[in-house]
C-alpha positions as CSV (number, residue, x, y, z in Angstrom):
1,M,0.0,0.0,0.0
2,A,1.4,3.4,-1.0
3,F,0.8,6.7,0.7
4,D,0.9,10.2,-0.7
5,Y,3.4,12.1,1.5
6,S,3.3,15.4,-0.5
7,K,1.7,17.3,2.3
8,L,4.2,15.9,4.8
9,K,7.1,16.8,2.5
10,G,5.8,20.4,2.3
11,R,5.6,20.6,6.0
12,I,9.1,19.3,6.4
13,V,10.5,22.0,4.1
14,E,8.3,24.6,5.9
15,K,9.6,23.7,9.3
16,F,13.2,22.4,8.7
17,G,14.2,24.0,5.4
18,N,15.2,20.6,3.8
19,N,15.1,16.9,4.3
20,T,18.6,16.7,5.7
21,N,17.7,18.8,8.7
22,F,14.5,16.8,9.3
23,A,16.4,13.5,9.0
24,E,18.9,14.7,11.6
25,A,16.2,15.8,14.0
26,M,14.6,12.3,13.6
27,G,17.9,10.6,14.2
28,W,17.9,9.1,10.7
29,S,20.3,9.1,7.8
30,L,19.2,11.0,4.7
31,A,18.8,7.6,3.0
32,T,16.4,6.4,5.7
33,N,14.4,9.6,5.4
34,G,14.2,9.1,1.6
35,K,13.0,5.6,2.0
36,K,10.3,6.6,4.5
37,L,9.0,9.4,2.2
38,S,9.1,7.2,-1.0
39,N,7.1,4.3,0.5
40,T,10.1,2.0,0.4
41,V,10.1,1.6,4.2
42,M,7.0,1.9,6.4
43,W,6.8,4.4,9.2
44,Q,6.7,3.0,12.8
45,Q,4.1,4.4,15.2
46,D,6.8,5.9,17.5
47,E,8.4,7.7,14.4
48,I,5.0,9.2,13.5
49,V,4.5,10.5,17.0
50,K,8.1,12.0,17.0
51,A,7.6,13.6,13.6
52,V,4.2,15.1,14.7
53,G,6.0,16.8,17.6
54,L,8.9,18.0,15.5
55,L,6.7,19.3,12.8
56,E,4.3,21.0,15.3
57,L,1.3,19.1,14.0
58,K,-1.8,18.2,16.0
59,L,-2.6,14.5,16.6
60,T,-5.7,15.0,14.5
61,D,-3.4,15.8,11.5
62,I,-1.9,12.3,11.4
63,L,-4.4,11.0,8.9
64,A,-3.9,13.8,6.4
65,Y,-0.1,13.8,6.7
66,F,0.7,10.1,7.1
67,F,-2.3,8.0,5.8
68,T,-3.5,9.7,2.6
69,L,-3.6,6.9,-0.1
70,A,-1.6,7.6,-3.3
71,S,-3.7,7.5,-6.4
């Protein structure tokens, strides 16, 4: 199952400027970050919760940012 992370990617740039800074804040390599955002590796629940905090999202935003199905 593939998810559309375009809204998430926009928020990452808005809050962190680029993927490198976000990956560092998450404690990931840039490669891991890329795999998460390209549906190669699935997000874990604890990673989603951490990202929500870092990106200053509300818990009610999780569906829109992490579970929008790709068409």
